[in-house]
VMD Tcl script that draws the C-alpha trace (Angstrom):
set ca {
  {135.20 172.93 67.58}
  {138.92 173.17 67.53}
  {139.28 169.54 68.37}
  {137.11 168.10 65.61}
  {139.00 170.64 63.36}
  {142.64 169.56 64.27}
  {141.58 165.87 64.33}
  {140.18 166.32 60.62}
  {143.81 168.36 59.30}
  {145.32 165.51 60.83}
  {143.50 162.72 58.95}
  {143.44 164.85 55.57}
  {148.06 164.76 56.09}
  {148.27 161.04 56.73}
  {148.04 158.18 54.39}
  {144.99 156.45 52.99}
  {142.77 159.32 54.90}
  {140.14 159.58 52.17}
  {136.98 157.87 52.65}
  {136.64 154.78 49.99}
  {134.74 152.13 49.18}
  {135.61 148.67 48.90}
  {133.98 145.90 46.71}
  {132.51 142.79 48.27}
  {134.37 140.44 45.81}
  {137.36 139.60 48.13}
  {134.97 138.59 51.05}
  {132.48 136.43 48.70}
  {134.06 135.07 45.35}
  {134.95 131.86 44.68}
  {136.99 133.22 41.72}
  {139.12 135.39 44.11}
  {139.50 132.52 47.00}
  {141.13 130.16 44.61}
  {143.16 133.52 42.60}
  {144.72 133.89 46.46}
  {146.82 130.66 46.42}
  {148.94 131.92 43.76}
  {149.01 135.59 43.94}
  {149.12 135.65 47.73}
  {149.44 132.75 50.08}
  {152.36 131.21 47.93}
  {154.05 134.82 47.74}
  {154.22 136.44 51.37}
  {155.81 135.62 54.52}
  {153.63 133.76 56.85}
  {153.79 132.89 60.98}
  {153.58 129.22 61.22}
  {154.47 128.81 64.92}
  {156.76 129.62 67.88}
  {160.53 129.14 68.63}
  {159.55 127.25 71.67}
  {157.75 124.81 69.94}
  {160.53 123.09 68.68}
  {163.36 123.69 70.94}
  {165.13 120.14 70.10}
  {167.00 118.65 66.87}
  {164.61 116.71 65.31}
  {161.46 118.44 66.51}
  {159.22 119.61 63.84}
  {155.65 121.62 63.30}
  {153.70 121.44 60.30}
  {151.45 124.53 58.80}
  {148.77 124.61 56.00}
  {147.09 126.86 53.77}
  {144.80 125.81 50.85}
  {146.78 123.16 49.09}
  {150.38 123.55 50.64}
  {151.73 121.72 53.50}
  {154.65 122.78 54.58}
  {157.29 121.22 57.61}
  {159.84 123.35 59.37}
  {162.36 120.89 61.41}
  {164.81 122.06 63.66}
  {168.11 120.71 62.32}
  {170.55 121.98 64.77}
  {170.52 124.24 68.09}
  {170.85 127.15 66.13}
  {168.91 126.23 62.63}
  {165.92 125.77 61.21}
  {164.84 124.15 58.01}
  {161.22 124.23 56.09}
  {160.27 121.81 53.17}
  {156.97 121.18 51.54}
  {155.55 118.17 53.13}
  {155.43 115.95 49.73}
  {157.61 112.77 48.95}
  {159.14 114.20 45.67}
  {158.30 109.81 44.43}
  {154.67 109.32 44.27}
  {153.76 112.73 46.34}
  {152.30 111.71 49.35}
  {152.41 113.73 52.49}
  {155.54 112.91 54.55}
  {153.93 114.20 57.67}
  {150.02 113.42 58.45}
  {147.93 115.91 60.56}
  {145.98 114.05 63.37}
  {142.27 114.40 62.79}
  {140.92 117.13 64.67}
  {144.48 119.10 65.06}
  {145.47 122.26 64.32}
  {148.85 120.63 62.77}
  {151.12 118.06 63.15}
  {154.23 118.04 65.50}
  {156.61 115.88 67.18}
  {160.35 114.75 66.70}
  {162.36 112.57 64.19}
  {165.30 111.38 63.37}
  {164.45 111.07 59.83}
  {161.08 111.57 57.47}
  {159.98 108.40 56.13}
  {157.34 108.40 53.48}
  {154.50 105.84 54.59}
  {153.86 105.14 50.69}
  {157.06 103.34 49.73}
  {159.79 104.12 52.13}
  {162.05 106.54 50.83}
  {163.67 108.25 53.47}
  {164.78 112.07 54.11}
  {167.47 113.35 56.82}
  {166.63 116.41 58.64}
  {168.53 118.71 55.97}
  {165.86 117.37 53.31}
  {168.39 114.76 51.72}
  {167.38 111.49 50.25}
  {169.03 108.58 52.11}
  {167.53 105.27 51.00}
  {165.07 104.48 48.08}
  {164.17 100.77 48.13}
  {165.38 99.02 44.65}
  {166.82 102.05 43.61}
  {168.51 100.23 40.66}
  {165.27 100.14 39.10}
  {165.77 103.95 37.83}
  {169.34 102.87 35.86}
  {171.09 105.87 37.20}
  {168.46 108.70 36.63}
  {168.03 109.36 40.09}
  {170.44 111.56 42.11}
  {170.40 114.04 44.80}
  {168.70 116.58 43.11}
  {165.90 114.90 41.92}
  {165.23 113.40 45.11}
  {165.87 115.59 48.04}
  {162.84 117.44 49.46}
  {161.88 120.91 48.21}
  {162.94 123.50 49.97}
  {160.83 126.97 51.87}
  {162.30 129.57 52.72}
  {161.98 130.12 56.88}
  {163.21 132.60 59.29}
  {162.39 134.10 62.74}
  {161.63 137.47 64.62}
  {160.48 137.66 68.10}
  {160.15 134.21 68.87}
  {157.71 133.49 66.15}
  {158.73 131.18 62.95}
  {157.85 132.17 59.52}
  {157.69 130.60 56.03}
  {157.65 132.20 52.65}
  {157.18 129.51 49.70}
  {158.35 132.18 46.84}
  {162.19 131.26 46.29}
  {162.36 135.01 45.30}
  {161.34 136.50 48.23}
  {162.38 139.81 50.19}
  {164.28 138.87 53.62}
  {161.76 138.24 56.70}
  {163.11 141.42 58.52}
  {162.81 143.55 55.37}
  {159.18 142.53 55.10}
  {158.37 143.24 58.50}
  {159.75 146.79 58.80}
  {158.29 149.06 60.07}
  {156.43 146.84 62.83}
  {159.57 144.77 63.22}
  {161.72 148.33 64.74}
  {158.60 149.22 66.43}
  {157.91 146.19 68.18}
  {161.44 145.12 69.06}
  {161.56 146.82 72.40}
  {158.77 145.23 73.93}
  {160.91 141.94 73.98}
  {157.81 139.72 72.51}
  {160.21 136.83 72.25}
  {160.54 136.45 76.07}
  {156.50 135.77 76.74}
  {155.25 132.18 76.26}
  {151.75 130.90 75.60}
  {149.33 131.37 78.69}
  {146.20 129.73 76.35}
  {145.96 129.47 72.40}
  {142.94 127.88 70.27}
  {141.70 127.53 67.40}
  {138.18 126.72 65.19}
  {136.96 126.73 61.89}
  {134.54 129.76 61.52}
  {131.49 130.68 59.76}
  {133.38 133.99 57.80}
  {135.86 134.81 55.28}
  {139.35 135.18 56.82}
  {139.25 138.91 56.18}
  {136.21 139.37 57.95}
  {137.70 137.48 60.94}
  {140.75 139.69 61.65}
  {138.53 142.90 60.50}
  {136.75 142.55 63.50}
  {139.93 142.99 65.79}
  {141.61 145.57 63.73}
  {139.92 148.98 64.85}
  {138.37 150.32 68.04}
  {135.18 151.66 66.05}
  {133.13 148.55 67.36}
  {133.96 148.81 70.78}
  {131.33 151.23 71.68}
  {128.18 148.76 70.36}
  {130.08 145.00 70.25}
  {131.13 145.20 73.96}
  {129.05 148.02 75.48}
  {129.90 146.88 78.92}
  {132.73 148.85 78.36}
  {131.24 152.18 78.02}
  {131.14 152.70 81.39}
  {134.86 152.59 81.81}
  {135.50 155.63 79.13}
  {135.49 156.33 75.79}
  {137.53 153.94 73.62}
  {137.80 156.08 70.40}
  {141.14 154.92 68.92}
  {143.36 155.79 65.57}
  {144.38 153.51 62.91}
  {147.48 154.14 60.82}
  {148.67 152.58 57.43}
  {152.51 151.47 58.07}
  {153.06 150.11 54.18}
  {152.15 146.70 53.89}
  {151.11 146.87 57.97}
  {149.32 149.13 60.21}
  {148.74 149.51 63.58}
  {145.75 150.84 65.80}
  {145.22 152.81 69.05}
  {143.45 154.67 71.71}
  {143.49 158.55 71.75}
  {143.84 159.75 75.14}
  {143.68 163.14 76.88}
  {146.97 165.61 76.68}
  {147.81 165.59 80.37}
  {147.60 161.30 80.56}
  {150.70 159.18 80.17}
  {151.08 158.09 76.87}
  {150.54 154.25 77.91}
  {146.84 155.55 78.18}
  {146.99 155.47 74.08}
  {148.11 151.66 74.48}
  {146.94 148.26 76.19}
  {147.45 148.97 79.81}
  {145.17 152.12 80.21}
  {143.06 153.26 83.28}
  {139.36 153.60 83.25}
  {137.91 156.92 83.75}
  {134.72 158.05 85.89}
  {134.40 159.56 89.45}
  {136.92 157.55 90.92}
  {139.31 156.22 88.44}
  {141.04 153.77 91.30}
  {137.66 152.01 91.34}
  {136.51 151.89 87.67}
  {140.43 150.65 86.74}
  {139.84 147.80 89.39}
  {136.47 147.15 88.02}
  {137.53 147.34 84.47}
  {140.64 145.05 85.13}
  {138.49 142.58 86.93}
  {135.78 142.42 83.85}
  {138.67 141.92 81.60}
  {140.49 139.15 83.24}
  {136.69 137.33 84.26}
  {134.84 138.13 80.76}
  {137.27 138.52 78.14}
  {140.49 136.50 79.31}
  {142.88 138.50 77.67}
  {144.68 141.90 77.69}
  {145.49 141.70 81.30}
  {147.31 139.41 83.84}
  {146.60 138.37 87.47}
  {149.22 140.66 88.55}
  {147.35 143.73 86.67}
  {144.44 142.67 88.10}
  {146.02 142.32 91.91}
  {147.34 146.02 91.48}
  {144.26 147.67 90.32}
  {142.30 146.29 93.15}
  {144.94 147.98 95.66}
  {144.27 151.02 94.04}
  {141.48 152.18 96.75}
  {143.86 150.88 99.74}
  {147.09 152.39 98.34}
  {145.73 155.51 96.98}
  {143.83 158.47 98.27}
  {140.41 159.44 97.17}
  {140.75 161.95 94.80}
  {144.01 160.96 93.25}
  {144.34 162.64 89.37}
  {143.98 159.79 86.66}
  {147.36 160.17 85.47}
  {148.85 159.64 88.73}
  {146.50 156.36 89.23}
  {147.70 155.04 85.44}
  {151.59 155.26 86.91}
  {151.00 153.90 90.68}
  {149.12 151.24 89.04}
  {151.59 150.34 86.53}
  {154.49 150.37 88.73}
  {153.10 148.48 91.75}
  {152.38 145.75 89.27}
  {155.47 146.06 87.69}
  {157.19 145.58 91.35}
  {155.32 142.72 92.28}
  {155.97 141.27 89.20}
  {159.76 141.51 89.49}
  {159.87 140.11 92.87}
  {158.28 137.18 91.29}
  {160.73 137.12 88.51}
  {158.99 138.58 85.90}
  {160.51 141.27 84.20}
  {158.95 143.28 82.26}
  {160.24 145.13 79.24}
  {161.57 148.75 79.39}
  {159.70 150.93 77.09}
  {159.45 154.62 76.95}
  {156.11 155.75 77.65}
  {156.14 157.69 74.25}
  {157.28 154.85 72.11}
  {154.67 152.74 73.95}
  {152.20 155.57 72.67}
  {153.24 155.44 69.36}
  {153.06 151.57 69.03}
  {149.54 151.78 70.03}
  {147.78 148.41 71.18}
  {148.39 146.56 68.33}
  {150.02 145.96 64.57}
  {148.61 144.11 61.85}
  {150.88 142.10 59.62}
  {150.10 141.84 56.39}
  {148.53 139.54 55.51}
  {146.69 137.55 58.43}
  {148.65 138.19 61.44}
  {147.35 140.73 64.19}
  {150.01 141.57 67.58}
  {148.24 143.08 70.21}
  {151.14 143.89 72.50}
  {151.92 145.68 75.90}
  {155.25 145.49 78.10}
  {153.99 142.13 79.84}
  {151.60 140.30 77.48}
  {149.98 140.14 74.31}
  {146.98 138.85 72.64}
  {147.30 137.44 68.95}
  {145.27 136.71 66.02}
  {145.38 135.03 62.83}
  {143.31 133.66 60.17}
  {143.53 131.69 56.39}
  {141.52 130.20 54.37}
  {139.43 126.56 55.13}
  {139.57 125.19 51.35}
  {138.19 127.34 48.45}
  {135.03 128.22 50.08}
  {134.85 131.87 50.79}
  {132.54 132.16 53.72}
  {134.63 129.54 56.12}
  {137.93 130.59 57.53}
  {140.61 128.90 60.12}
  {140.45 131.07 62.94}
  {143.26 131.48 65.67}
  {143.99 133.37 69.15}
  {146.74 133.00 71.55}
  {147.37 135.08 74.78}
  {150.90 135.28 75.75}
  {152.56 136.94 79.11}
  {155.96 136.79 81.05}
  {156.64 133.93 83.54}
  {159.35 133.19 86.24}
  {161.95 130.80 84.67}
  {160.85 127.25 84.68}
  {156.94 128.30 85.52}
  {155.62 128.27 81.64}
  {152.27 126.39 81.45}
  {152.11 123.69 79.18}
  {149.61 124.57 76.49}
  {148.45 122.89 73.41}
  {146.00 124.42 70.32}
  {142.50 123.49 71.34}
  {139.58 123.54 69.02}
  {137.12 125.41 70.08}
  {134.00 126.45 68.48}
  {132.82 130.12 67.79}
  {130.87 130.19 70.99}
  {131.13 132.15 73.93}
  {131.41 128.67 76.48}
  {134.42 127.94 74.32}
  {136.43 131.15 74.32}
  {135.02 134.30 76.59}
  {132.08 136.06 76.99}
  {133.67 138.92 75.01}
  {135.12 137.11 72.30}
  {131.74 135.81 71.50}
  {130.64 138.98 71.30}
  {132.88 139.44 68.42}
  {132.27 135.87 66.88}
  {128.76 137.08 66.47}
  {129.63 139.98 64.25}
  {131.57 137.62 62.01}
  {128.93 135.13 60.49}
  {126.36 137.91 60.43}
  {128.88 140.53 58.32}
  {129.75 137.32 55.85}
  {126.20 136.55 55.54}
  {125.15 140.10 54.78}
  {127.94 140.59 52.23}
  {126.18 138.38 50.27}
  {122.91 140.54 49.61}
  {122.25 141.78 46.44}
  {121.61 145.33 48.66}
  {125.39 145.53 49.60}
  {127.03 147.98 47.60}
  {130.47 147.10 49.73}
  {132.16 147.83 52.90}
  {132.81 151.90 53.67}
  {135.16 152.03 56.52}
  {135.77 154.77 58.96}
  {138.72 157.05 57.13}
  {139.82 157.76 60.69}
  {139.65 154.70 63.01}
  {139.74 151.92 60.46}
  {142.01 152.81 57.98}
  {143.79 149.23 58.60}
  {141.18 147.67 56.95}
  {141.78 149.81 53.91}
  {145.32 149.56 53.79}
  {144.77 145.38 54.02}
  {142.73 145.78 50.72}
  {145.22 148.20 49.34}
  {147.98 146.10 49.72}
  {145.85 142.80 48.62}
  {144.81 144.06 45.16}
  {148.60 144.56 44.90}
  {149.14 140.94 44.63}
  {145.40 140.10 43.45}
  {145.58 142.56 40.74}
  {141.97 143.62 41.59}
  {139.75 144.97 44.59}
  {141.55 148.45 45.23}
  {139.53 150.70 47.80}
  {138.05 153.34 45.18}
  {137.47 156.64 46.71}
  {134.12 158.02 47.22}
  {132.55 160.64 45.40}
}
mol new
graphics top color blue
foreach p $ca { graphics top sphere $p radius 0.5 }
foreach p [lrange $ca 0 end-1] q [lrange $ca 1 end] { graphics top cylinder $p $q radius 0.2 }
display resetview
């Protein structure tokens, strides 16, 4: 009883701890979806790719959200520029996205419009206009250059912002930036990356992963490995989530690299790690799986859970170090405080750990509020020179294309989107403790959109 009372007291003292209802308009309204273009997507910092995708001068990648297409290009070893992907002459896109691809990418010395041959250097300056004299001197450097977009980098990712008056990226990302930088996410590389067009709103897609409340029902196979009760905290624009852990347990147990409970945590942890690797293909590495399977040989039966956790992580870390993979050195208390994942407003989730991460993103697919572009990527550390070559792989929302565990999550998305359109649906009622990230998302959305703020329940 005292534990429940303590929890209620803690909840009441934290931001957004009050029970609320969120109306369905943000998920199903076509008018809301159209208003997002000007009020949201053209005003926020958006993650578009990784620095290692464009390492050489002239390499570029594109990013599309609703009517806007942006091209990010490396102009020097230490400099990126971003432009609206449109020729200032007649409005043709300069770079076409190949059919069936997530985005365009490649390497060019210049950008040439395929309509009339206007040319632009990597700095966006116009370098050639056929029959320029026909304009009788009215063309100049300003009205013929590409329209520039703000671009910056953080922890290995490239971000863009179409608002010319936006705040600096680092300021926008706080406090997430300071909390996550010790994990050295910039050193990780893709293990796999997939994307698809899903039958749900982009918020529904993200909200399938921004809480642990769903684990016991959506992923019942994990229940035998322990209780996955978790917390969520509002962090300004952003939020983070994590697990509860016994007081005698290492703080790592509140984050992603945690052991299983049971009569023998050595055996249970090995089983959970193997299941995660084979059925989720996320949130672990081969080194962690192998180290977990060695626990029964390296530790005596009856070893307490805290010692199992510490030995498992130490053993895996040493094996990785021997092959040239070095984990980030992060104090366990900081690991516990940072949790399992951060939700970066509006549409990017970073599921971090000291040696791997799982990230999700979603954005509109046209102006249909019932569809979105969903993508996920797994990253980890590799020995230098042994990073795999990956590309964005188009994958429908099926277990076969992704994994068994992600398929369980995907089954909720379309069903939730259909349910939200019912005349009998009165709005979402997020758990005030475990689903606070959803409340925080809509609180911040309302500040941009001017509508849809969560309403306290009476």
